[in-house]
N, C-alpha and C positions, 0 to 999 in steps of 0.2 A: 444456420448458425455459423459453422465453419467446416472445414474438411473433416475434422475429427468426428463431428456429429453425423455427417453423411456416410461415414464408413461403418456405421452400425455399432459403434462402441462409445462409451460415455465421453463427453468432453472433459478436458482436464484443466484445472486451475492450480497455479503455483502461488501460494500466499507466503510472502516473506515477512516473518514476524508474526507467527501464528500460535505462539505458545499459550497466550492468555488474552483477555480483553477483546478488543474489536477484531483482531486478527483471528483468534480462535473462533469467535462467533461467526465470522465470515466463512471460515473453513467449514463449520458445522452447517451453515445455511446452504452453501454450495453442495455439500454432501446430500442434504435433505432434498435438494432439487435434482438429484440424479447424476451429479458430477463426480468424477474422481478428483482427489485433492492431494497435492504435495504441500506440506507446511514446514517451515523452518523454525527451529528453536536455537537459542544461543547457548544454553548450558546443556552439555551432553550428560551431566550427572544427575540432573534434577528431573523428577517426574512432573509433568504439566497437564493442564486440561486437554491439550492436544493428544497426549498419550491416551487419556481416557477415551477420547473420541475414536482414536485409531483402534482401540481394543474391541470396539463394537461395530466396526465398519466393514467387516468381511474383506479386508485387504484393499479397500478403496481409498484409504488414507495412508500416505507415506510420509514419514518424518525424516527430515534432513537437518543436518547441523550447519548453522551459519551464524557467526558473529558479524553482523553487517558492517561493523567498523574495522574489520580485519580484511583488507582487500585481497590478501593472499589466500583466503578461503574461497574466493569466488571461482577461480579456474577449476579447482577440484570439484566444486558443486556442479559447474557446467558439464564436466566430464561424466559425473554420475547421472546427470539428467539427459545426456545427449541422445538417448534412445526415445525420448518423449517428443511429441508435438503438442505444445501448450496452446490452449485457446485463450486463456487469461493469465497474464503475469501481473500480480499486484503487490506492491511494496507497502507494507504497513510499518512505519518506523516513526518514533516520536519521543522526544525528551524535552525537558524544560528546566530552567533555573533562573534565579534573579528576577522573579516575576515583577517586582515593584521597583527594580533598579533602573534608573535612566541609562541608556546605552553607553554613554561616555564613562560611566562608573563601573561597568561590568569588567570583571577580571578577564584577561586574555584567555586563560585556560578554560574558563567557563564559556566564553564566546565560542571558542574552537569546539568544545564538546557538543554544544547544541547544533552548530552549523555542520559539523561532521555527521552527526547522527541523522539530522532532519533533512539535509540538502545534498551533501556530497556523496555519502554512502548509498542512499537510494538510487542516485544516478549511476554510480559505479555498478550497482547490481543490475540495473536495467540495461546498461550498455554491454555488460558481460553476457547477459542471458537472452538478449532480445532475438538472437537468431534461432532460438528454440520456439519462438512464438509463430503460430500460423500466419501466413500472409494476410489473412482476413481476421486475425485475432485482435485482442485488446491488451494494451499495456497501460497500467495505471499506478497511481501512488496516492497515499493518504495525505492530503493537504489539510487546510483549515480555512474557515472563513476569516480567521485572523491574519491569513496571508494576503488578504485583499488590501491593496494600498488605498483604493477608493473608499472603502468602508472604515478605514482607521481614522476615527474622529475623536478618540479618547486617549490614545497612547496606552501605556501599560503593556506588560509581557513583551517588551521590545526585542529581546533576543529571539524569543520564540516566533514572534510575528515576522521578523527579518528572515529567519531560517525558512519559514514556509513560503514567504515571497520569493526567496532565492530558489527553492525547489520548483515553484511555479515557472520561474524564468528558465531554469535549466531544462525542465521537461518541454517547455515551449521551443527552446533551441533544438532539442533532440528531435522533436516532431518535425520541425522545419527542415532538418537535415535528411528526412526520410523520403523526400521527393514525392513520387506518385504512389506511395504505398496506400493500400486499402485498409490498413490497420486503424483502429480507433485508439485514441490516447485520452485518458481521463484523469483529472485531478479531482478528488472527492473532498468536499467540506462537510463533515458529518454533523456538525453542531457540537454543542457542549454536552458531552456524554459522561455518565457516571462510570469512569474507569479509574485505574491507578493514576493516570495522567490528568483526567478531568476532575477527579475529586468527588467527595460525597455530596457536595452542594449542587452538582450539575442537574439540570432539570429533566434530562432525557435518559432512559435506560438503554442498555445494550440490546435488550430483547425487542424493544419497539423500534430501534433505529436500524439494526443490521439488515433485516429483510428489505427495508427501503434502499439501503446502500447497494445490496445485490441486485435489486430491481433496476437501479440506475445503471449499473455496469452492464447488465444483460441487455438493457434497452439501447446501449451504445454499440453493441456488437454489430458490425456491418455498416457503421457510420464512420467513414474516414475523417481524420482530422482530430484536433485537440479540443476538449471541452473542460471547463472548470465549473463543476456542478455541486449543488447542495444535495441533501438526502432526498429531496422531492424532485430532483432532476431539473431544478431551475438554475439558470446561469448565474454564477457569482461574478461580480465585476472585478476585473483585474486590479 
C-alpha cells in the first residue's frame, strides 16, 4: 500500500470536511477498514457526528479545526500535522446556490462563494498539505459528475457545474506539475446522494455509496496519475 502500511502501523487518511455527510461517512469507513483518520471540522464550538465517531475510536480518530475558506488556517494545520505521514489526503468540500439561475444572472457574491468553496479552497488545502503525503500516497477531492463538460446536455446548476469543472482543471494542473511522482490523484464523482447538499430527493443513500467511494480510492493507491472516476470506478468524461 504505502510506506506507512509496511512499517506495521495503520495507514492514515486526512479527510478535510469530515464533520457530517459524506466526509464523516468516509472517515467512519476508513476507520472500519483499519485506518487511522484525521478529520477536520469548521466550527470549534459545535459537536458533530465526527466527535461521536472519535469518542468510540480508541484514539484512532483525531479532530482538527479548519475553515477551508480561511487560507490563514492552513499553515497552522500543516504545523500541527507535520509529524504525520499521510497515505490519503482527501478534500470533501461543496456548496451551491442559484441552482436554476442562468450564469449571467448570478450575483457576483454568490458566484465567488461557490467558486471559493468548491474550487479555490480545496486546491489551497492540497497545495499546502501535499508534502505530508507519502510519495506513493493518494491526493483526491470530491468532484461531481456535473463537473463534466462532455456530459452537460441540459444546463442548470450552472454555478455549481462551473465550480466543479474548475476544480477538475485545477487538480489536473497540479498533477501535471508533479513530474515523475508515484502518487495517485483522484477526482471522485459520487452521484446524487441524500445529503444536506444533495437533498431528500436524491436516489442514493450515504450508506450504500460511501463504501464504494472508499473502494475506488483504495484501488487507485499505487497507480500514478490523475483519474476522474464515479463511485463504481468508471472514468467520467472530462
